[in-house]
C-alpha beads as a LAMMPS data file, in Angstrom:
LAMMPS data file: protein, C-alpha beads

101 atoms
100 bonds

1 atom types
1 bond types

-500.0 500.0 xlo xhi
-500.0 500.0 ylo yhi
-500.0 500.0 zlo zhi

Masses

1 110.0

Atoms # bond

1 1 1 -165.577 -92.218 257.781
2 1 1 -169.378 -92.545 257.497
3 1 1 -169.479 -90.471 254.307
4 1 1 -166.827 -92.667 252.670
5 1 1 -168.757 -95.824 253.598
6 1 1 -172.012 -94.407 252.184
7 1 1 -170.293 -93.415 248.945
8 1 1 -168.705 -96.862 248.679
9 1 1 -172.079 -98.534 249.214
10 1 1 -173.720 -96.273 246.618
11 1 1 -170.993 -97.097 244.078
12 1 1 -171.321 -100.826 244.780
13 1 1 -175.133 -100.660 244.459
14 1 1 -174.916 -98.906 241.102
15 1 1 -172.394 -101.495 239.861
16 1 1 -174.692 -104.349 240.959
17 1 1 -177.712 -102.650 239.350
18 1 1 -175.879 -102.368 236.009
19 1 1 -174.553 -105.933 236.163
20 1 1 -177.743 -107.900 235.289
21 1 1 -178.332 -105.794 232.182
22 1 1 -174.703 -106.169 231.097
23 1 1 -174.797 -109.894 231.835
24 1 1 -178.027 -110.323 229.871
25 1 1 -176.521 -108.450 226.914
26 1 1 -173.340 -110.557 227.043
27 1 1 -175.425 -113.731 227.238
28 1 1 -177.578 -112.653 224.289
29 1 1 -174.505 -111.748 222.226
30 1 1 -172.807 -115.059 223.064
31 1 1 -175.806 -117.184 222.073
32 1 1 -177.138 -115.124 219.171
33 1 1 -177.754 -117.291 216.093
34 1 1 -175.486 -116.921 213.105
35 1 1 -177.429 -117.046 209.868
36 1 1 -176.195 -117.208 206.308
37 1 1 -178.125 -117.643 203.082
38 1 1 -176.400 -118.786 199.911
39 1 1 -178.003 -117.650 196.686
40 1 1 -178.933 -120.315 194.175
41 1 1 -176.856 -120.186 191.029
42 1 1 -179.500 -121.963 188.926
43 1 1 -183.209 -122.633 189.291
44 1 1 -183.762 -125.604 191.653
45 1 1 -180.091 -125.553 192.712
46 1 1 -179.882 -127.740 195.816
47 1 1 -176.558 -126.217 196.915
48 1 1 -178.094 -122.794 197.558
49 1 1 -180.856 -121.773 199.941
50 1 1 -184.076 -123.268 198.579
51 1 1 -186.407 -121.207 200.745
52 1 1 -186.638 -117.463 201.150
53 1 1 -187.097 -115.924 204.611
54 1 1 -190.726 -115.065 205.256
55 1 1 -192.994 -113.580 207.887
56 1 1 -194.110 -115.789 210.774
57 1 1 -197.724 -114.979 209.820
58 1 1 -197.378 -117.435 206.921
59 1 1 -197.050 -120.282 209.437
60 1 1 -198.994 -119.268 212.529
61 1 1 -202.783 -119.515 212.471
62 1 1 -202.538 -121.205 209.060
63 1 1 -205.005 -124.133 208.837
64 1 1 -202.706 -125.894 206.332
65 1 1 -199.885 -126.153 208.903
66 1 1 -200.162 -129.011 211.403
67 1 1 -198.766 -129.176 214.909
68 1 1 -197.467 -132.705 215.403
69 1 1 -195.993 -134.589 218.317
70 1 1 -193.126 -137.009 217.855
71 1 1 -194.218 -140.567 218.417
72 1 1 -195.999 -143.399 216.682
73 1 1 -197.070 -141.977 213.316
74 1 1 -196.386 -138.443 214.643
75 1 1 -200.017 -137.636 215.491
76 1 1 -201.530 -134.280 214.558
77 1 1 -202.487 -132.342 217.676
78 1 1 -204.067 -129.450 215.819
79 1 1 -203.896 -127.423 212.659
80 1 1 -203.533 -123.649 212.484
81 1 1 -201.586 -123.351 215.734
82 1 1 -201.101 -119.865 217.157
83 1 1 -198.039 -118.619 219.050
84 1 1 -199.914 -119.130 222.319
85 1 1 -200.456 -122.802 221.400
86 1 1 -196.705 -123.287 220.898
87 1 1 -195.540 -121.394 223.979
88 1 1 -194.088 -123.723 226.580
89 1 1 -194.494 -126.963 224.603
90 1 1 -190.874 -128.007 225.016
91 1 1 -189.267 -130.759 222.967
92 1 1 -191.048 -133.376 220.887
93 1 1 -193.331 -131.115 218.855
94 1 1 -192.941 -129.705 215.368
95 1 1 -194.857 -127.817 212.691
96 1 1 -195.602 -129.768 209.519
97 1 1 -195.748 -127.419 206.521
98 1 1 -197.710 -128.239 203.371
99 1 1 -195.659 -129.880 200.656
100 1 1 -192.783 -130.842 202.970
101 1 1 -193.037 -134.610 202.418

Bonds

1 1 1 2
2 1 2 3
3 1 3 4
4 1 4 5
5 1 5 6
6 1 6 7
7 1 7 8
8 1 8 9
9 1 9 10
10 1 10 11
11 1 11 12
12 1 12 13
13 1 13 14
14 1 14 15
15 1 15 16
16 1 16 17
17 1 17 18
18 1 18 19
19 1 19 20
20 1 20 21
21 1 21 22
22 1 22 23
23 1 23 24
24 1 24 25
25 1 25 26
26 1 26 27
27 1 27 28
28 1 28 29
29 1 29 30
30 1 30 31
31 1 31 32
32 1 32 33
33 1 33 34
34 1 34 35
35 1 35 36
36 1 36 37
37 1 37 38
38 1 38 39
39 1 39 40
40 1 40 41
41 1 41 42
42 1 42 43
43 1 43 44
44 1 44 45
45 1 45 46
46 1 46 47
47 1 47 48
48 1 48 49
49 1 49 50
50 1 50 51
51 1 51 52
52 1 52 53
53 1 53 54
54 1 54 55
55 1 55 56
56 1 56 57
57 1 57 58
58 1 58 59
59 1 59 60
60 1 60 61
61 1 61 62
62 1 62 63
63 1 63 64
64 1 64 65
65 1 65 66
66 1 66 67
67 1 67 68
68 1 68 69
69 1 69 70
70 1 70 71
71 1 71 72
72 1 72 73
73 1 73 74
74 1 74 75
75 1 75 76
76 1 76 77
77 1 77 78
78 1 78 79
79 1 79 80
80 1 80 81
81 1 81 82
82 1 82 83
83 1 83 84
84 1 84 85
85 1 85 86
86 1 86 87
87 1 87 88
88 1 88 89
89 1 89 90
90 1 90 91
91 1 91 92
92 1 92 93
93 1 93 94
94 1 94 95
95 1 95 96
96 1 96 97
97 1 97 98
98 1 98 99
99 1 99 100
100 1 100 101
């Protein structure tokens, strides 16, 4: 009887140990972004994707990109923000890219 109980506990422990990883994977799969780019048919076609994907290095630590906070006149908090500057900011902040006005 003791051996059966130990084996049952070991099986339950291994199932519980695998559960968080499976749950995390399911959660990631459920909330993964869906992305689609539509090619432009003509130059300056506004129905297709106007911007090509790029590396994050183009934006981060770039002195021409401003970190702004929503509010009166959307004040500039800093330029050339790094990933560490953005971490944990929450809502109400955005990056202002050159030429986006």
